[in-house]
C-alpha positions, 0 to 999 in steps of 0.5 A: 495312254491313248489321247482319245481316252483323255479327250472329248468332242467340244460341245455343250455337253462336254463343257458341262461334264468338264464343270462337274469334274472340277473340285468346285463350281467356278465363279470365273471360267477363263477361256484363253486365246493362244492367238488373238483374232482367230475367227473359229475360236471366237465362234466356239467361244460364243457357242460355249457362252450360250450353253453356259447361259442356257444350261449352267446359270452364267450371266456375265461375259468378260473380255480383255478390253478396256474396262471403261469402254465396256460400260458402253456395251453393258449399257446397250445390252441393258437399254438398247440405247444407240446403234450396234455400229456405235457400240462396236466402235466405242465399246471395245479397245485393241481393235476387238470391235472389228471381230465378227464373233464379238459383234455376233456375241453382242447381238445375241446378248442384247436379244437375250436381254430383250426376252428375259428378266434376268439380264446378261452383263458385259465387262471389259477387264483390261485397263484403258491402255495399250503399250501406252495409256489413256488419260485418267480423266474419265475415271477421276471425274466420274468418281468425283461426280458420284461422291457427295458432301463437302469433302470433295470440294475441300480436297479438290474442285472440278475446275482444279481437276480439269486444270491438272488433267490438262489436254488428254493427248498429253497423257495418251501420247503413243511415243511414251511407249518407247520414250519415257522422257515424253511421259508426264507420269512423274510431273508435278500435276500427275503427282498431285493427281495421285494424292487426290485420287487417294483422297477420293478413294478414301472418301468413297470408302466412307460413303459406300453405304449411301450409294445404290448398288449401280452407283457403288459398282461404278464408283469402285470401277472408277476408283480402281481405274483412276489409281491404276492409270496414274500408277501406270503413268508414273512407271511410264516415265521410268528409265530403268531396265525394269520399266517394261517388267513393272508396266506389264505386272501393273497391267495384269494387276489391274486386270486381276482387280477387275476380275475379282469385282466381276466374280462378285456377279459370277459365274462369268466366262472370261476371254483373254490371251492365255498369257493373261489367264494362266496361273503361272508367271508370264515370260515374254521376249521383248526386244533384247529383254525377257520379261517375267511377271505374275499373270492376272490369272495367277493373281486371281487364282490366289484370291479365288482358289478353286473358284477360278478355272482355266481352259487354255486354247491351242491350235493345230494348223493356223493359216499356213503354220502347221505343227510338227507331228511330235509336238503337243499340237501335232499329236492332238491333231490326230484326234478325230474331232475338229474341236476337242476338250482335253484333261490338261494334267492327264495330257502331260502324262500321255505325252511325256516328252514332246518336241517344242513347237516353234511357230512361224506366227509371232502372234501364236503362243504354243502350249507350254508342256511343262505348265500343263499342271497349272491348267484345268483343260485344253481347248483344241482347234485342229485347224484355224483359217480365219486369222484376223489382222493384229494391231 
């Protein structure tokens, strides 16, 4: 089988054709990153999203970034409040605000909203965490403020919440990533906050009918984030060998919960690492360990079924890292197009026994030939020159 028979040039027409071939129209279309901060992939993503908005009715974009910081971007898109510089600095985590393609995307989405009544939405769907985690203050106090009636004051007062939370830097201590003894996640204050969060979430369930749509959506986000963060901090204090596997799994579970909420406003384009969006378990070396956990895509796919679709990305030459010709990426590099969209399952048939790609770039995750049956399509870039700095 000639691989040109299972591939097409990647443009708007090709994306629309791909969507028509799926068994159902996806509520979430995942576009994975084989490596973060690839300028060409960010530009291509922007082109795909513009086409989806203009021709396929997409109105939402979600990125692997802090879900609470994403509120800053979404508010800017809706109101134009603030400056673009402020939004890029405060609206993204993981350094993604510095990526030129993200700045271009926010500018385009804001310009679109100025001209159209049906507005575009922006979402971060990661938790407020890196390897360490932020304070649950914003989520807990935000949820508390949105609830009404005597019960919250019986459960807890604002002053008590503030006292239990204490200084934010005792939560966001980066040293906790490698030293669980420095985490306060199992302190008496943190344990009490977990119970309070549970009571507030239960109260939210009783008051949801009286909240308007905007406040209800925000309260649900705060509730998911508060309980998720407190749970994450609890396991940050764990000293067992399972610590990092559990933390990785909890992070992806938080992502998946946010994705399911975003799907209610679908269809949306979701942009994140291949490892988070894939349908199979994620396996990742971590020091002398090998971590294995179910990805956000796997969890989301379980809930949404064929209303979730996933395009993995792969790169040919990335910087000075060139794939050997007998690897999947090396063979795909013979395609006549700089950017291509390939049927993943037929790709497995066309290239039955490729050599594994061993990348010199630690941040690049080569395409897993054995898992092509878990992917709907492959977005391939023949060459990536603009590789941004990681971390």
